[in-house]
C-alpha positions in Angstrom: 96.7 45.7 113.0 94.7 48.8 113.4 92.6 49.3 116.3 89.5 48.4 114.7 91.0 45.1 113.6 92.1 44.2 116.8 88.5 44.9 118.4 87.0 42.9 115.7 89.3 40.2 116.6 88.1 40.3 120.2 84.6 40.4 119.1 84.9 37.6 116.9 86.7 35.6 119.7 84.3 36.4 122.4 81.1 37.3 120.7 81.1 40.8 122.5 83.6 43.5 123.6 84.0 45.0 126.9 84.2 48.8 127.9 88.0 48.2 128.9 88.7 46.8 125.6 86.7 49.7 123.7 89.1 51.8 125.7 92.1 50.1 124.9 91.2 50.1 121.3 90.9 54.0 121.6 94.3 54.0 123.0 95.6 51.8 120.2 94.2 54.4 117.7 95.5 57.1 119.4 98.9 55.7 119.5 98.6 55.0 115.6 97.7 58.5 114.8 100.7 59.9 117.0 103.1 57.6 115.1 101.6 58.5 111.8 102.2 62.3 112.8 105.7 61.4 113.6 106.3 59.2 110.6 104.9 62.0 108.2 107.2 64.6 110.1 110.1 62.3 109.3 109.1 61.9 105.7 109.7 65.7 105.1 113.6 65.3 106.3 116.0 66.1 103.7 117.8 63.2 101.6 121.0 64.2 100.2 119.7 67.9 100.1 116.3 67.0 98.7 113.1 66.6 100.3 110.9 63.6 99.7 107.4 62.8 100.9 106.2 59.5 101.0 102.5 59.0 99.9 100.0 58.4 102.5 98.4 55.5 100.9 102.0 54.1 100.5 102.4 54.7 104.4 99.3 52.9 105.3 99.9 50.1 103.1 103.2 49.7 104.4 102.1 49.9 108.1 98.6 48.3 108.2 98.3 45.9 105.1 99.2 42.3 105.5 
């Protein structure tokens, strides 16, 4: 679930979001960006002497689409 989807679920449930929930969503987004960078770096690793690079849309769909 993306940070926006998480925040949307809170808004739909409560009808509002608190400052604390907004800060939590920002932290979720930060962690997702860090993970995406790390995953991107690992995608550049060699497999059997060859380099491969996973498509960014593929990464997004595998990670965030349901």
